[in-house]
C-alpha positions, -999 to 999 in steps of 0.1 A, spaced: 345 -49 150 307 -46 153 287 -45 121 274 -11 110 245 -5 87 248 19 58 220 40 72 242 45 103 275 56 87 265 92 85 270 95 122 303 77 123 327 101 105 363 93 114 354 58 127 364 24 114 334 3 105 324 -31 89 296 -33 64 278 -63 50 260 -62 17 260 -65 -20 279 -48 -49 255 -24 -65 281 -11 -90 318 -6 -94 344 10 -115 382 12 -115 408 36 -128 436 11 -125 450 23 -91 417 33 -75 386 10 -71 352 26 -65 327 1 -50 290 11 -46 277 -10 -17 240 -16 -8 228 -34 23 191 -29 23 192 2 44 210 24 19 239 28 -4 275 41 1 306 43 -19 338 25 -7 370 38 -22 401 15 -23 436 26 -32 458 -1 -47 488 14 -29 472 13 5 455 -21 7 470 -56 10 475 -75 -23 448 -101 -15 422 -73 -10 431 -58 -43 429 -92 -60 395 -98 -44 382 -66 -58 391 -78 -93 368 -108 -89 337 -88 -81 306 -87 -102 273 -69 -98 253 -83 -68 282 -102 -54 279 -104 -16 308 -89 4 320 -78 38 340 -45 37 359 -26 63 370 10 61 370 44 77 341 68 73 349 102 60 329 132 50 322 136 13 299 165 4 295 153 -32 280 120 -20 242 118 -17 247 105 19 274 130 27 299 103 35 320 76 19 344 49 31 381 47 27 383 10 22 409 -12 40 395 -47 39 373 -70 18 359 -105 23 340 -119 -7 311 -140 5 298 -150 -30 306 -140 -65 274 -135 -84 267 -148 -119 261 -122 -147 233 -101 -134 203 -101 -159 191 -66 -151 214 -41 -167 215 -3 -169 195 -3 -202 158 1 -202 138 -31 -198 102 -37 -206 76 -43 -178 72 -80 -187 110 -86 -184 111 -67 -150 80 -85 -137 95 -119 -148 126 -109 -128 106 -92 -99 126 -112 -74 157 -93 -86 141 -61 -96 131 -53 -60 169 -48 -53 168 -15 -73 169 18 -55 135 27 -67 118 -5 -56 136 -5 -23 122 31 -17 87 20 -25 88 -10 -2 102 11 27 73 36 22 48 7 20 62 -5 54 59 30 69 23 33 57 14 -1 71 29 6 105 14 41 106 -21 26 101 -16 2 129 -3 29 153 -31 52 144 -57 26 153 -39 15 185 -38 51 196 -76 54 189 -84 24 210 -92 -1 182 -84 -38 187 -69 -58 159 -91 -89 153 -81 -109 123 -108 -120 99 -107 -154 82 -93 -158 47 -115 -188 39 -151 -177 38 -183 -196 30 -200 -168 10 -195 -136 -8 -195 -102 10 -201 -78 -19 -210 -100 -49 -206 -135 -64 -189 -126 -96 -154 -118 -83 -147 -147 -60 -119 -172 -61 -134 -206 -53 -112 -232 -36 -116 -268 -25 -121 -270 12 -119 -307 22 -153 -321 10 -168 -287 6 -160 -255 -12 -149 -221 1 -139 -187 -12 -109 -166 -7 -119 -135 13 -131 -104 -5 -133 -85 28 -132 -91 65 -160 -66 71 -188 -89 82 -166 -106 108 -155 -71 120 -191 -62 126 -192 -92 150 -160 -83 168 -170 -47 171 -202 -58 189 -179 -75 214 -150 -50 216 -166 -17 204 -139 -7 180 -119 -33 159 -99 -36 127 -83 -63 106 -53 -60 82 -46 -88 57 -47 -101 22 -79 -100 2 -87 -114 -32 -108 -103 -61 -111 -123 -93 -121 -93 -115 -109 -98 -150 -94 -63 -150 -61 -51 -165 -63 -15 -153 -34 2 -136 -54 2 -103 -62 -35 -100 -45 -65 -84 -61 -99 -78 -44 -102 -44 -40 -71 -23 -38 -60 13 -65 -41 30 -70 -26 64 -106 -25 75 -120 -8 106 -154 -11 123 -169 7 153 -202 4 172 -221 36 179 -203 54 150 -224 71 124 -214 78 87 -201 114 94 -179 102 123 -168 74 100 -157 99 73 -138 120 99 -120 89 112 -109 82 76 -96 117 72 -77 116 105 -61 83 96 -50 96 62 -35 128 77 -16 107 102 -2 85 75 9 114 53 26 132 81 44 101 91 57 93 56 67 130 49 86 130 82 103 96 81 106 87 45 116 120 29 148 104 14 128 76 -2 103 101 -17 133 120 -31 147 88 -46 113 84 -64 115 120 -75 81 125 -59 68 161 -60 55 163 -24 34 195 -27 1 177 -29 11 153 -1 20 183 21 -13 200 13 -33 168 19 -15 164 53 -33 195 64 -66 177 63 -99 195 55 -109 171 27 -140 183 7 -172 163 12 -193 161 -20 -227 145 -24 -229 120 -52 -255 140 -71 -233 171 -70 -203 151 -81 -222 138 -112 -233 173 -121 -197 185 -118 -185 157 -140 -211 165 -166 -200 201 -167 -164 188 -172 -175 168 -203 -183 134 -188 -212 114 -202 -219 100 -167 -256 99 -157 -272 101 -123 -274 65 -111 -242 54 -127 -212 43 -107 -179 61 -111 -154 47 -136 -117 52 -134 -118 80 -160 -145 98 -140 -125 96 -108 -95 109 -126 -113 139 -141 -130 148 -108 -99 144 -85 -78 166 -108 -100 195 -98 -88 194 -62 -54 196 -44 -62 170 -18 -84 139 -13 -122 143 -16 -150 123 -1 -180 114 -24 -209 104 -2 -245 92 -6 -242 69 -36 -274 54 -50 -285 24 -30 -291 5 -63 -254 4 -71 -240 -3 -37 -236 -33 -14 -266 -49 4 -254 -40 39 -252 -2 34 -278 18 53 -302 40 33 -304 76 44 -336 79 64 -343 113 48 -334 101 13 -337 63 10 -327 64 -27 -291 71 -14 -271 53 12 -249 66 40 -216 57 24 -185 73 11 -155 68 -11 -123 87 -6 -107 96 -39 -70 106 -39 -59 136 -60 -37 137 -91 -60 112 -108 -54 83 -84 -91 77 -76 -106 55 -49 -84 46 -20 -110 41 8 -146 29 8 -169 30 38 -204 32 50 -228 31 79 -243 -4 80 -279 -14 82 -288 -21 118 -325 -30 113 -331 -67 111 -361 -66 88 -345 -42 63 -313 -63 62 -333 -94 55 -351 -75 27 -318 -64 12 -303 -99 13 -334 -111 -6 -332 -83 -31 -296 -92 -39 -305 -128 -42 -280 -140 -16 -285 -173 3 -303 -165 35 -289 -195 54 -253 -183 49 -261 -150 65 -280 -161 96 -250 -155 118 -247 -120 104 -284 -114 110 -279 -125 146 -259 -93 151 -292 -74 145 -312 -98 167 -291 -95 198 -283 -59 207 -282 -41 173 -267 -6 174 -258 20 147 -223 11 134 -200 20 106 -167 11 90 -144 13 60 -116 -4 41 -84 12 27 -64 -6 0 -28 -5 10 -15 -8 -25 -36 21 -38 -25 43 -9 11 34 -17 6 41 -54 -7 76 -47 18 85 -20 47 73 -41 34 88 -73 34 55 -92 19 49 -126 8 13 -119 -2 -5 -87 20 -35 -97 50 -17 -82 34 -13 -48 37 -49 -36 67 -72 -36 52 -99 -59 21 -86 -77 -7 -110 -87 -24 -98 -119 -50 -113 -143 -22 -127 -164 5 -131 -138 10 -157 -110 48 -158 -110 74 -154 -96 
């Protein structure tokens, strides 16, 4: 009998099937045994009747514990009361391994306990749903850029210098030298986009910020895109198109997982229509001040400011034209207003804040050299980057989207630590 996945049993009513998985839960009335089976694709109930199965099957059922691994056989039948609409009438059982007493019970556990047992916690229905949605988002990103003609060009993890600042780097020994774990693949993407026009990379990035907020991880995944001959307004539109594509894909394919998370999808559905507001930084500051914030013109947005602002809208917003003084050295000043740069952040609604950051890059060699000096960066380390302006410089733009922050918003999660299988935090390096 060929193996069937739990996700497939809904289409096999009346058929005999074999399932392989783990015991999620069970109960017995003495003559009837109810086994809740999970296999990574879903959950289904298998009902055994003592009077209808061989003695060895019934005896095997009595040995089961939570998370024991099993092979079960049975006939699929319709069951309207079941979340999946079906259940199995069990006929056979093979016990692969009897699990020791499972440490995660039905009672409430604190976050430290759950994180210490993260390798087991990810087996819960909630965590499975989050990881499936994460997978959907990641593949949607790749498909979007493939359809738009972007080429995936991986950027290095070991880098010789900082991209955005020297205070949040992880330094590592690199043979007889030292290197840093990548903050961003952007500078390398600027090189590959000069070769291939439109490129992206998608991989782990590292920030050693000593932050304990619900939005921060020390290791996270980021997709970054870069395109030659793309200005800042086209860059913003590309970001919106990508986010709309992702939202529609998740709403279409992961509706059951969103339901498992009890996610109210109204804002996601509204956001999937696009038309994200564009707000100048100065106007955003004025709006925040009216809402009671003490933020001043020239300040960067804090998490509380982003939360206050985004709660005024039913979809993501773009804040653009931040002050040059508070942004990275490579961002191009607005020729009509050099105090501000041609950049943007996309802030997610419902208080989730920044998910995307992007900008048009400086394409003038002299200005880029000046900015590197102003930021007190080592000129020798950036000569290869300056070469991109020496040999065929063109207007170009790009952005980065944090996968975990996107997952947190789309799933409606309180803390970003649930968005990645094994989170790395300021105070956590295990499991």
